[in-house]
All heavy atoms as an XYZ file, in Angstrom:
647
protein
N      -7.446    -21.694     12.669
C      -7.748    -21.106     11.413
C      -7.633    -19.614     11.463
O      -7.398    -19.005     10.398
C      -9.183    -21.537     11.035
C      -9.504    -21.284      9.598
S      -8.373    -22.033      8.442
C      -9.372    -23.297      7.761
N      -7.835    -18.999     12.570
C      -7.723    -17.501     12.722
C      -6.273    -17.049     12.370
O      -6.163    -16.013     11.815
C      -8.091    -17.113     14.112
O      -8.007    -15.715     14.232
N      -5.353    -17.855     12.736
C      -3.930    -17.531     12.412
C      -3.768    -17.527     10.903
O      -3.095    -16.644     10.410
C      -3.013    -18.530     13.068
C      -1.539    -18.323     12.744
C      -1.069    -17.001     13.319
C      -0.724    -19.541     13.371
N      -4.387    -18.467     10.196
C      -4.266    -18.470      8.813
C      -4.856    -17.230      8.112
O      -4.255    -16.711      7.176
C      -5.026    -19.727      8.241
C      -5.070    -19.908      6.700
C      -3.573    -20.086      6.198
C      -5.897    -21.061      6.326
N      -6.033    -16.780      8.623
C      -6.633    -15.567      8.080
C      -5.738    -14.354      8.403
O      -5.625    -13.504      7.541
C      -8.066    -15.412      8.690
C      -8.938    -16.503      8.101
C      -8.600    -14.014      8.343
C     -10.330    -16.526      8.679
N      -5.164    -14.345      9.573
C      -4.296    -13.210      9.829
C      -3.009    -13.198      8.967
O      -2.607    -12.115      8.513
C      -3.810    -13.228     11.387
C      -4.970    -12.856     12.266
C      -4.585    -12.855     13.712
C      -5.768    -12.570     14.643
N      -5.416    -12.641     16.012
N      -2.486    -14.365      8.729
C      -1.329    -14.424      7.807
C      -1.710    -14.081      6.410
O      -0.981    -13.395      5.697
C      -0.718    -15.843      7.852
C       0.013    -16.249      9.093
C       0.384    -17.691      9.039
C       1.250    -15.333      9.305
N      -2.874    -14.477      5.983
C      -3.414    -14.116      4.633
C      -3.649    -12.613      4.607
O      -3.276    -11.975      3.583
C      -4.682    -14.850      4.393
C      -5.298    -14.659      2.976
C      -4.362    -15.255      1.940
C      -6.644    -15.368      2.901
N      -4.185    -12.059      5.628
C      -4.336    -10.541      5.689
C      -3.026     -9.876      5.572
O      -2.885     -8.843      4.886
N      -1.979    -10.327      6.289
C      -0.692     -9.712      6.187
C      -0.112     -9.827      4.795
O       0.488     -8.883      4.268
C       0.242    -10.377      7.227
O      -0.296    -10.254      8.497
C       1.617     -9.764      7.193
N      -0.219    -10.993      4.154
C       0.278    -11.195      2.812
C      -0.449    -10.232      1.843
O       0.164     -9.644      0.977
N      -1.769    -10.154      1.959
C      -2.504     -9.241      1.083
C      -2.084     -7.843      1.308
O      -1.920     -7.058      0.329
C      -4.020     -9.433      1.308
C      -4.478    -10.794      0.771
C      -4.863     -8.309      0.672
C      -5.846    -11.159      1.076
N      -1.848     -7.446      2.530
C      -1.447     -6.062      2.866
C      -0.120     -5.807      2.287
O       0.148     -4.700      1.617
C      -1.379     -5.841      4.385
O      -0.989     -4.556      4.676
N       0.842     -6.751      2.310
C       2.199     -6.577      1.741
C       2.076     -6.440      0.220
O       2.718     -5.594     -0.380
C       3.105     -7.715      2.125
C       3.602     -7.687      3.608
C       4.334     -9.037      3.884
C       4.469     -6.474      3.827
N       1.360     -7.311     -0.399
C       1.176     -7.302     -1.845
C       0.471     -6.024     -2.306
O       0.891     -5.365     -3.331
C       0.401     -8.466     -2.339
C       1.144     -9.794     -2.303
C       0.213    -10.945     -2.681
C       2.368     -9.776     -3.229
N      -0.496     -5.548     -1.574
C      -1.168     -4.249     -1.885
C      -0.242     -3.126     -1.758
O      -0.264     -2.164     -2.528
C      -2.414     -4.129     -1.050
N       0.580     -3.159     -0.725
C       1.547     -2.055     -0.571
C       2.576     -2.003     -1.613
O       2.900     -0.916     -2.167
N       3.006     -3.153     -2.084
C       3.956     -3.219     -3.176
C       3.289     -2.693     -4.493
O       3.962     -1.947     -5.227
C       4.503     -4.657     -3.380
C       5.438     -4.867     -4.495
C       6.727     -4.385     -4.390
C       5.004     -5.432     -5.664
C       7.614     -4.547     -5.478
C       5.920     -5.538     -6.782
C       7.207     -5.099     -6.656
N       2.084     -3.165     -4.747
C       1.392     -2.703     -5.896
C       1.110     -1.225     -5.824
O       1.264     -0.534     -6.876
C       0.063     -3.481     -6.099
N       0.795     -0.678     -4.711
C       0.516      0.722     -4.524
C       1.774      1.558     -4.793
O       1.738      2.588     -5.380
N       2.904      1.088     -4.306
C       4.167      1.765     -4.557
C       4.546      1.814     -5.938
O       4.919      2.856     -6.540
C       5.291      1.049     -3.732
O       4.971      1.039     -2.364
C       6.618      1.765     -3.933
N       4.352      0.699     -6.665
C       4.615      0.627     -8.145
C       3.664      1.539     -8.843
O       4.052      2.236     -9.802
C       4.471     -0.795     -8.591
C       5.443     -1.798     -7.973
C       6.812     -1.568     -8.465
N       7.020     -1.724     -9.853
C       7.983     -2.103    -10.486
N       9.071     -2.472     -9.806
N       8.062     -2.176    -11.836
N       2.427      1.629     -8.433
C       1.446      2.466     -9.085
C       1.779      3.864     -8.902
O       1.733      4.737     -9.873
C       0.048      2.216     -8.567
N       2.184      4.319     -7.716
C       2.541      5.690     -7.473
C       3.763      6.104     -8.252
O       3.810      7.200     -8.898
C       2.780      5.972     -5.931
C       3.471      7.302     -5.654
C       1.467      5.821     -5.175
N       4.740      5.217     -8.304
C       5.986      5.464     -9.073
C       5.696      5.665    -10.554
O       6.169      6.573    -11.196
C       6.980      4.356     -8.845
C       7.562      4.327     -7.504
O       7.434      5.281     -6.703
O       8.329      3.362     -7.203
N       4.834      4.759    -11.044
C       4.469      4.926    -12.527
C       3.704      6.124    -12.779
O       3.973      6.804    -13.776
C       3.667      3.645    -12.920
O       4.453      2.456    -12.658
C       3.331      3.689    -14.356
N       2.723      6.401    -11.976
C       1.899      7.642    -12.185
C       2.773      8.875    -12.047
O       2.642      9.807    -12.833
C       0.693      7.617    -11.262
C      -0.272      6.493    -11.602
C      -0.035      9.000    -11.302
C      -1.377      6.254    -10.674
N       3.651      8.914    -11.081
C       4.487     10.039    -10.876
C       5.356     10.289    -12.120
O       5.555     11.415    -12.571
C       5.361      9.811     -9.636
C       6.338     11.004     -9.399
C       7.609     11.101     -9.790
C       5.986     12.086     -8.561
N       8.110     12.352     -9.329
C       7.141     12.955     -8.594
C       4.909     12.517     -7.873
C       7.180     14.176     -7.903
C       4.924     13.687     -7.180
C       6.056     14.561     -7.201
N       5.888      9.223    -12.642
C       6.815      9.327    -13.792
C       6.035      9.804    -14.996
O       6.486     10.589    -15.834
C       7.480      8.016    -14.075
C       8.689      8.060    -14.997
C       9.531      6.885    -14.951
O       9.495      6.111    -13.987
O      10.190      6.640    -15.950
N       4.777      9.345    -15.190
C       3.982      9.751    -16.353
C       3.507     11.218    -16.204
O       3.530     11.983    -17.188
C       2.730      8.839    -16.510
C       3.161      7.422    -16.923
C       2.037      6.783    -17.652
C       2.396      5.364    -17.936
N       2.823      5.104    -19.312
N       3.168     11.641    -15.000
C       2.643     12.986    -14.797
C       3.838     14.039    -14.866
O       3.685     15.114    -15.551
C       1.904     13.113    -13.493
C       1.645     14.544    -13.106
C       0.624     12.289    -13.535
N       4.925     13.799    -14.185
C       5.986     14.743    -14.113
C       7.020     14.558    -15.130
O       7.857     15.468    -15.482
C       6.712     14.689    -12.683
O       7.323     13.419    -12.597
C       5.714     14.906    -11.586
N       7.147     13.364    -15.745
C       8.201     13.098    -16.727
C       9.514     12.805    -16.099
O      10.525     12.735    -16.807
N       9.613     12.668    -14.764
C      10.856     12.391    -14.087
C      10.632     11.201    -13.204
O       9.534     10.835    -12.806
C      11.205     13.609    -13.143
C      11.443     14.885    -13.893
C      11.645     16.082    -12.905
O      11.547     15.895    -11.721
N      11.915     17.188    -13.410
N      11.759     10.579    -12.885
C      11.729      9.457    -11.942
C      11.352      9.898    -10.593
O      11.757     11.073    -10.228
C      13.037      8.678    -11.960
C      13.309      7.993    -13.260
C      14.594      7.020    -13.036
C      14.731      6.206    -14.339
N      15.762      5.254    -14.248
N      10.641      9.101     -9.813
C      10.300      9.560     -8.469
C      11.522      9.674     -7.574
O      12.476      8.906     -7.727
C       9.379      8.456     -7.934
C       9.478      7.292     -8.880
C      10.096      7.859    -10.155
N      11.496     10.688     -6.736
C      12.712     10.858     -5.840
C      12.720      9.787     -4.770
O      11.847      9.581     -3.997
C      12.466     12.276     -5.167
C      11.010     12.512     -5.284
C      10.595     11.690     -6.482
N      13.848      8.977     -4.774
C      13.904      7.835     -3.871
C      15.106      8.026     -2.901
O      15.282      7.255     -1.994
C      14.144      6.563     -4.657
C      12.868      6.175     -5.455
C      11.777      5.660     -4.564
C      10.655      5.136     -5.412
N       9.673      4.433     -4.655
N      16.029      8.956     -3.190
C      17.197      9.104     -2.330
C      18.285      8.115     -2.625
O      19.199      7.983     -1.859
N      18.333      7.543     -3.838
C      19.361      6.611     -4.252
C      20.626      7.453     -4.629
O      20.591      8.622     -4.748
C      18.960      5.825     -5.439
C      17.765      4.944     -5.170
O      17.550      4.639     -3.951
O      17.072      4.521     -6.125
N      21.729      6.680     -4.778
C      22.977      7.313     -5.176
C      22.857      7.889     -6.534
O      23.407      8.956     -6.849
C      24.133      6.314     -5.154
C      24.488      5.788     -3.838
C      25.567      4.773     -3.916
C      25.813      4.106     -2.578
N      26.814      2.999     -2.707
N      22.142      7.197     -7.481
C      22.038      7.676     -8.781
C      20.856      8.663     -8.997
O      20.588      9.125    -10.049
C      21.685      6.451     -9.712
C      22.748      5.427     -9.604
O      23.903      5.692     -9.246
O      22.443      4.203     -9.819
N      20.192      9.025     -7.923
C      19.050      9.913     -7.963
C      19.398     11.299     -8.473
O      20.433     11.867     -8.018
C      18.402     10.033     -6.601
C      16.903     10.429     -6.666
O      16.419     10.506     -7.832
O      16.343     10.696     -5.554
N      18.678     11.832     -9.339
C      18.817     13.205     -9.809
C      18.434     14.167     -8.685
O      17.450     13.914     -7.998
C      17.939     13.457    -11.077
C      18.075     14.896    -11.544
C      18.260     12.503    -12.160
N      19.219     15.188     -8.433
C      18.856     16.102     -7.315
C      17.497     16.699     -7.639
O      17.154     17.118     -8.644
C      19.954     17.212     -7.398
C      21.105     16.604     -8.147
C      20.493     15.551     -9.077
N      16.677     16.716     -6.574
C      15.327     17.275     -6.676
C      15.176     18.364     -5.665
O      15.922     18.510     -4.647
C      14.268     16.162     -6.337
O      14.518     15.671     -5.027
C      14.330     15.015     -7.301
N      14.123     19.204     -5.906
C      13.810     20.275     -5.010
C      13.136     19.737     -3.798
O      12.587     18.635     -3.807
C      12.945     21.300     -5.729
O      11.696     20.748     -5.985
C      13.593     21.898     -6.945
N      13.098     20.554     -2.790
C      12.421     20.130     -1.553
C      10.906     20.058     -1.786
O      10.236     19.119     -1.307
C      12.709     21.174     -0.404
C      12.020     20.875      0.924
C      12.502     19.519      1.521
C      12.326     21.982      1.911
N      10.400     20.874     -2.612
C       9.049     20.898     -2.924
C       8.610     19.560     -3.683
O       7.593     18.940     -3.263
C       8.700     22.029     -3.845
C       7.234     21.957     -4.392
C       7.089     23.024     -5.441
N       6.151     24.075     -4.890
C       5.904     25.122     -5.482
N       6.465     25.485     -6.598
N       5.092     25.979     -4.986
N       9.442     19.123     -4.549
C       9.193     17.871     -5.290
C       9.232     16.663     -4.317
O       8.373     15.782     -4.362
C      10.197     17.661     -6.428
O      10.104     18.777     -7.324
C       9.933     16.431     -7.202
N      10.302     16.670     -3.468
C      10.398     15.582     -2.500
C       9.258     15.519     -1.565
O       8.704     14.410     -1.244
C      11.733     15.696     -1.778
N       8.811     16.644     -1.021
C       7.697     16.715     -0.101
C       6.388     16.263     -0.797
O       5.548     15.600     -0.182
C       7.521     18.073      0.535
C       8.585     18.443      1.606
C       8.406     19.882      1.984
C       8.550     17.479      2.715
N       6.190     16.716     -2.008
C       5.000     16.358     -2.706
C       4.950     14.819     -2.975
O       3.878     14.233     -2.740
C       4.931     17.106     -4.083
O       4.985     18.505     -3.864
C       3.678     16.750     -4.869
N       6.037     14.297     -3.406
C       6.060     12.854     -3.619
C       5.854     12.133     -2.245
O       5.145     11.073     -2.238
C       7.439     12.401     -4.191
C       7.483     10.962     -4.392
C       6.865     10.367     -5.501
C       8.223     10.068     -3.552
C       6.932      8.966     -5.673
C       8.282      8.784     -3.746
C       7.627      8.195     -4.868
N       6.422     12.560     -1.203
C       6.239     11.953      0.112
C       4.785     12.010      0.536
O       4.271     11.006      1.083
C       7.178     12.653      1.155
N       4.117     13.056      0.360
C       2.699     13.240      0.709
C       1.814     12.341     -0.096
O       0.926     11.643      0.446
C       2.206     14.686      0.596
C       2.784     15.655      1.658
C       2.453     17.074      1.303
C       2.210     15.270      3.008
N       2.047     12.306     -1.372
C       1.267     11.389     -2.261
C       1.462     10.029     -1.913
O       0.565      9.146     -1.786
C       1.585     11.706     -3.806
C       1.010     10.641     -4.619
C       1.150     13.057     -4.159
N       2.754      9.596     -1.698
C       3.096      8.201     -1.394
C       2.479      7.815      0.004
O       1.924      6.658      0.098
C       4.582      8.123     -1.352
O       4.978      6.743     -1.214
N       2.583      8.614      0.959
C       2.041      8.339      2.264
C       0.527      8.253      2.256
O      -0.104      7.428      2.992
C       2.491      9.437      3.264
N      -0.152      9.107      1.486
C      -1.555      9.075      1.381
C      -2.019      7.794      0.743
O      -2.967      7.106      1.269
C      -2.113     10.215      0.491
O      -1.756     11.490      1.111
N      -1.382      7.329     -0.353
C      -1.764      6.129     -0.983
C      -1.505      4.881      0.032
O      -2.313      3.987      0.101
C      -1.007      5.887     -2.283
C      -1.140      4.523     -2.815
C      -1.445      6.963     -3.272
N      -0.385      4.973      0.703
C      -0.073      3.905      1.652
C      -1.108      3.798      2.794
O      -1.530      2.755      3.208
C       1.304      4.209      2.303
O       1.602      3.232      3.258
N      -1.553      4.954      3.251
C      -2.564      4.982      4.334
C      -3.907      4.358      3.867
O      -4.524      3.600      4.523
C      -2.843      6.370      4.847
N      -4.310      4.732      2.652
C      -5.558      4.228      2.047
C      -5.431      2.714      1.906
O      -6.410      1.973      2.239
C      -5.893      4.927      0.743
C      -6.984      4.199     -0.070
C      -6.272      6.401      0.976
N      -4.336      2.256      1.392
C      -4.098      0.758      1.226
C      -4.192      0.075      2.514
O      -4.804     -1.045      2.622
C      -2.813      0.494      0.462
C      -2.950      0.905     -0.968
C      -2.400     -0.924      0.598
C      -1.652      0.897     -1.740
N      -3.561      0.611      3.569
C      -3.522     -0.031      4.893
C      -4.942     -0.128      5.458
O      -5.339     -1.162      5.992
C      -2.662      0.774      5.799
C      -2.529      0.105      7.195
C      -1.629      0.915      8.084
O      -1.281      2.062      7.878
N      -1.296      0.305      9.252
N      -5.744      0.964      5.323
C      -7.142      0.967      5.814
C      -7.930     -0.100      5.080
O      -8.726     -0.915      5.735
C      -7.715      2.337      5.719
C      -9.222      2.284      5.959
C      -7.046      3.296      6.682
N      -7.839     -0.116      3.806
C      -8.608     -1.042      2.995
C      -8.240     -2.519      3.290
O      -9.073     -3.424      3.378
C      -8.444     -0.756      1.515
C      -9.114      0.545      1.043
C      -8.813      0.750     -0.443
C     -10.595      0.588      1.284
N      -6.973     -2.726      3.441
C      -6.468     -4.144      3.794
C      -6.961     -4.518      5.160
O      -7.316     -5.718      5.297
C      -4.970     -4.190      3.674
N      -6.931     -3.648      6.116
C      -7.457     -3.964      7.424
C      -8.932     -4.238      7.498
O      -9.398     -5.174      8.104
C      -7.084     -2.832      8.439
C      -5.619     -2.802      8.831
O      -4.897     -3.771      8.631
N      -5.157     -1.655      9.314
N      -9.666     -3.420      6.745
C     -11.119     -3.650      6.623
C     -11.458     -4.958      5.994
O     -12.316     -5.669      6.440
C     -11.806     -2.513      5.880
C     -11.853     -1.256      6.700
C     -12.603     -0.108      5.976
N     -12.614      1.061      6.738
C     -13.203      2.215      6.275
N     -13.760      2.218      5.105
N     -13.134      3.261      7.075
N     -10.700     -5.241      4.960
C     -10.934     -6.508      4.272
C     -10.648     -7.673      5.081
O     -11.342     -8.710      5.154
N      -9.564     -7.606      5.870
C      -9.164     -8.681      6.809
C     -10.245     -8.862      7.894
O     -10.611    -10.013      8.238
C      -7.777     -8.452      7.409
O      -6.881     -8.244      6.446
C      -7.366     -9.570      8.360
N     -10.710     -7.798      8.421
C     -11.737     -7.822      9.449
C     -13.035     -8.486      8.901
O     -13.668     -9.282      9.591
C     -12.009     -6.470     10.046
C     -10.898     -5.951     10.927
C     -10.597     -6.878     12.109
O     -11.450     -7.427     12.742
N      -9.278     -7.094     12.299
N     -13.418     -8.098      7.708
C     -14.578     -8.668      7.094
C     -14.387    -10.191      6.919
O     -15.370    -10.991      7.164
C     -14.862     -8.050      5.761
C     -15.538     -6.709      5.811
C     -15.975     -6.318      4.413
N     -16.130     -4.880      4.426
C     -15.682     -4.029      3.557
N     -14.971     -4.525      2.548
N     -15.851     -2.764      3.637
N     -13.188    -10.603      6.449
C     -12.942    -12.039      6.298
C     -13.014    -12.773      7.578
O     -13.608    -13.864      7.712
C     -11.608    -12.223      5.655
N     -12.522    -12.214      8.690
C     -12.521    -12.807      9.976
C     -13.959    -12.991     10.435
O     -14.406    -14.025     10.988
C     -11.705    -12.023     11.005
C     -10.143    -12.197     10.654
C     -11.961    -12.482     12.412
C      -9.261    -11.317     11.482
N     -14.789    -11.849     10.288
C     -16.120    -11.903     10.685
C     -16.933    -12.987      9.865
O     -17.722    -13.755     10.428
C     -16.795    -10.523     10.457
O     -16.022     -9.616     11.234
C     -18.208    -10.523     10.924
N     -16.728    -13.003      8.581
C     -17.378    -13.976      7.715
C     -17.050    -15.418      8.095
O     -17.840    -16.290      8.108
C     -17.051    -13.705      6.244
C     -18.094    -14.148      5.277
C     -17.767    -13.792      3.836
N     -17.747    -12.294      3.702
C     -16.904    -11.666      2.922
N     -16.039    -12.305      2.165
N     -16.949    -10.376      2.759
N     -15.726    -15.604      8.404
C     -15.270    -16.902      8.781
C     -15.870    -17.334     10.117
O     -16.371    -18.493     10.281
C     -13.746    -16.981      8.852
C     -13.251    -18.288      9.249
C     -13.247    -19.414      8.424
C     -12.781    -18.516     10.613
C     -12.807    -20.604      8.868
C     -12.251    -19.690     10.975
C     -12.330    -20.796     10.143
N     -16.043    -16.416     11.070
C     -16.588    -16.743     12.414
C     -18.080    -17.040     12.200
O     -18.607    -17.989     12.894
C     -16.428    -15.537     13.297
N     -18.782    -16.370     11.285
C     -20.191    -16.659     11.121
C     -20.351    -18.108     10.474
O     -21.235    -18.828     10.834
C     -20.841    -15.670     10.187
C     -21.107    -14.376     10.842
C     -21.809    -13.387      9.826
C     -21.931    -12.031     10.555
N     -22.553    -11.044      9.622
N     -19.561    -18.438      9.498
C     -19.615    -19.782      8.881
C     -19.302    -20.844      9.836
O     -19.809    -21.968      9.812
C     -18.760    -19.859      7.633
O     -17.396    -19.596      7.926
C     -19.238    -18.896      6.538
N     -18.390    -20.650     10.776
C     -18.005    -21.585     11.820
C     -19.178    -21.896     12.725
O     -19.473    -22.978     13.160
C     -16.812    -21.102     12.588
C     -15.499    -21.248     11.927
C     -14.726    -22.367     12.524
O     -14.712    -22.511     13.676
N     -14.083    -23.184     11.647
N     -19.972    -20.770     13.073
C     -21.143    -20.945     13.928
C     -22.170    -21.725     13.179
O     -22.972    -22.509     13.893
C     -21.676    -19.528     14.362
C     -20.711    -18.777     15.250
O     -19.874    -19.505     15.849
O     -20.871    -17.558     15.386
N     -22.350    -21.598     11.877
C     -23.395    -22.307     11.185
C     -23.065    -23.735     11.037
O     -23.929    -24.606     11.265
C     -23.587    -21.639      9.752
C     -24.150    -20.256      9.930
C     -24.533    -22.449      8.901
C     -24.184    -19.427      8.611
N     -21.833    -24.077     10.804
C     -21.400    -25.458     10.671
C     -21.412    -26.095     11.981
O     -21.928    -26.938     12.375
C     -20.043    -25.546      9.983
C     -19.543    -27.012     10.032
C     -19.999    -24.945      8.624
């Protein structure tokens, strides 16, 4: 069952990362009025300042999501272990 919880934690982490990326992109576009710099072929040339700012914001959100997902997974594992001991 521990494997199931770990897989569930991984899935939640992936979904949260995807949602966080979408949120950062949407907020970036609303605040700046420009599409986020992604480095695509169709990407509008951006300044280094803009690219670094986007990278810092994106990395910060990603780090927060990773920490929250890890803590949630650890809580679930601990809660599951306690319920196994009771039963």
